[in-house]
N, C-alpha and C positions, 0 to 999 in steps of 0.2 A: 206389920211384923216385917223383920226383915228377909230379904228375898236375895238369894245368890245373883252375882252379876252374869253368872252362867246360865240363868234361868231366864233372864231379862234380856241377855244379848244371844241369839243361837244364830250360827252360822248356818245356812242352807239354801240351796237352791230357791230361786222365788217362782212366782211372785207372792204366796201366800203361805203363811206358817200353818195355818190350818187345813187347807186345801191342798197345799204342794208338799210341805216338809212332812206333816204328820202321817198323808197317806203313803209317801215314799218310805218313810221309817216302817210303817205297818208291814207292805209287801215284803221289805228286806227282813224284816224278823221273822215273817212267814217262812221264807226259803230256809233261812238260817235254821229255824226249828225243824224243818224238814231234814235237813242236812245233819242238825245233831243227833236226829234219832236214826240215823241211819237208812232212811228211807226215800232220799232225794233221788237215787238212780232209777226209782219204781215208778216214779211219777210220769204219768203221760198226757195229763190234762189237768189244766188249772181253769178255775174259773173264779172272776172277781167280780162283786157287787156291790154297786154304792148307792147310798139310800140318802135321802133328805137334802141337805145342802151341797153335799158333795156330788149329788147327780144333778142338781138344778143349775149349779154354776162350776161344776167340776172341769168342764172343758174349756172355759175361759179363764180359768185359775189353774191350768196345766195339771188337774189331778189325773188325767189320762196318761201323760205323760210320766209322772212321778210314778205311777203304780208301774209303768213297764220297766222305768229303770230300778226300780226297789227290786223287783221280781228278778232282774238280770245281775243282783247282788251291788248295786250301788246305793252310797249311803249320801245322804242330803249334806252332810259337811264336807265330804270328801270327792265326790263326783267332779270328774273333769268337765267343766262347763263348757269348753271348745269341743269336746267330743260326744256331748250328750245326744247332740241332734243327730249325729250320724249313726249312734246306736240306735235311736228311735226310728229314724228312715230304714235301717236294715231290717228291723224287726219287722216293721209295717211290709215291707216289700215281699220280705220271704215268709211272712206269716209264721212266725216263730220266732224263739229266743231261747238263750241258754239260763237256766235258772241258777242263781247264783253264779253266773259266771261259769258253770261247770257241766249242767247238765241239759242237754237240747232238747226242744219240744216243740211241736206246733201250737202256735198261740194265733188264733183268728179273731182280731180285737173287735170285729164287729158284732159276735156271738158268745165271745168268752170274757168281756169287759163291758157289763150291763149296768147303765144308768137307770134306776128304778125313780124317776122323777116325780111319781106321784105316792111315793110310799117312803116314810121315814121310821126307823126303829124308835121305840119307846125310850131306850135310855138317853140318847142324845142325838142332835141333828148331822152329825158327821159320822155316819155308818158306814163300816166295810164289812162284807163277809167274804172269805177267801176259802176255796175248795179245791183239794188236790185228789185227783183219782189214779189208779194204775190201769194199765192198757185193757183189765176185764171190768172196769166200772167199778171197782171198790174202793170206799172212800179212804184215803190215807190221813187226810186232816180237813177239819172242817172249823175256820177259826171266824169270830165275829170281833172286831175290834172299833174303837172309835178315836178320832182324831179330835181332841178336846181344848184344843188352842194352844198357841203360842210352841206348836211343834211336839206338845205332850201327847202322850197315846196311852188309851186305857182298854182293858180286856173287859169282858161281860162281869166277870167276879168282882170287879172294882166297884161296879155298880151295886151289885147285891150285898157286900161287904157291908154290915152296920155298924163296925166297929170306927172309932174316931181314928183319924190319921196320927200316928205318933210324932209329937212335937220336938224339934229339933232344940238342943241346948246351945242357943247363940251367946256369944260372949256378952252381947248388951242388945238384950230384946226391947222392942219397943213396939207399939200400936198405933201409932199416929206420928206424923210430922213433928208436931207439938212435941211427943215424948222423945223424939230422936234428937230434937235440939237440947231438950232438958239434959239428957244424957252426955252430949257433947260440952254443956256448961260444966257437970258435974264432974266430969273425966278429964277436962280441959282438952279435949281432943276435937278435931276437924271431922266433918262428915265422913271424909274420905278415911281418915283413921279409922272411925269407928267401923264403916264399912270393911276396912281390910280386916280388922280383927274379929269380925265374923266370918268373913271367908277363910279366916286360918283355922275355923272349928271345922271346915269341910274338906280342907285340902291343906299341902305343904305350902311354904311360901314359894317355892320354887314352882308348883304347878300352878298357882295363881299368876304368877309373872308370866309364865309360858303361854298360859290360858288367855290372859289379857293381850299379850302379844300377837297371838293368833287372830284375836277378834279385830285387832287394829290393823293387820296385814290384810283381812280379809275384806275388811272397808275399803281401805285403799286400792287393793285390786278390783275390787268392784268398781269403783269410779274410773279406775283407769282403763279396766276393758269397755265400760259403755262409753266413754269418751272415744274408742278407737272404731265402735260399732257406726254402720250406716243403715237407712231404711228406716222403717217404720214400727213403733213400739208395739210388740205383741198384743192383740185384744181379740174380744170375742167377735165371732162373725156379723152379729147384729151391728155391731158399731164400726165394723171395717170401713163401710162407706161413707163415713162422716170426716169431717177435716181433722186429722190427726197429723200434726207435724213430725217428721222424722226425729229421731231422738236415740239416745242410748237404750239398750235391751237391759232390764233388771237381772242381774245373775244371782244376786245374793239376798236373802231376805233376813233381816234383824226385829226381833220382837221383844 
C-alpha cells in the first residue's frame, strides 16, 4: 500500500529509530502528559524501566541517553545535537534533571533507569514503563509504552484493540510494485507524480514541500557534521577494544 514519505524518512537523533528515536519520543510524551494534567510540579521521583531488546542492546544504541533527553523535554527531530552531550553529562554529574526543561528533580540513573535484560513484556520486545511519584510516594502516572519500529510508538491500549485500523483514502491506492506501475501507465504519471498526489491527501502542497526540504536539509547537515568530527565512532563497550577506524559520528537516523 502507499506509505507517506514522512513515515519512510524520519529525522531523529541516531543511531536507531527503534532504540533511540522511539524511547526518546515516549519519554517526551510522558513528561508532556504530566504537564498537560497539571501535575508536573508535584513530581518528586521518576523511574524508567526498559524491557526486552531495549534492555539488552539499549546502552549500545543510546537508549539511556535518549530517555534522559526525552525526560528533559527534548524531541528527536529538533534536539540540538551539539548540546545533547553536555545536557546528559550535566544530568549525570548532578544526579538530577529538569523534567520537560521546567521542573527539577533528583535522578540517579543507576537506580532510576532500570534495564530488565531477562524480562520481555508480552506485547512487544521494545517495552518501556515510566513511573512518576510525588514526595509522599503517591503515584501520579504509571505508563507502559512500546517502540514498535521506525520511530513509531504505541501504548498498551493499541495492542488490546481488536478493531482494524482505518484505511486512508489514497488518491492512487496500490498493493504491490506491479500495481503501482500499472497506475502510472493508466494515468500517464511518473512514480514521483503518483507519490505526490498521494501525499496531497494527507497535507497541503506547501506542507509537503516544506517537509521534504526539511528532510533534505537534515541529511546534508548530518553529512556535514559527520565530516567535521574526529575520533572514534560510538559503540558498545564490548567492541571498544576492536580495531575501529576513526570516522564521523552519526547524528541523524532516517528510517
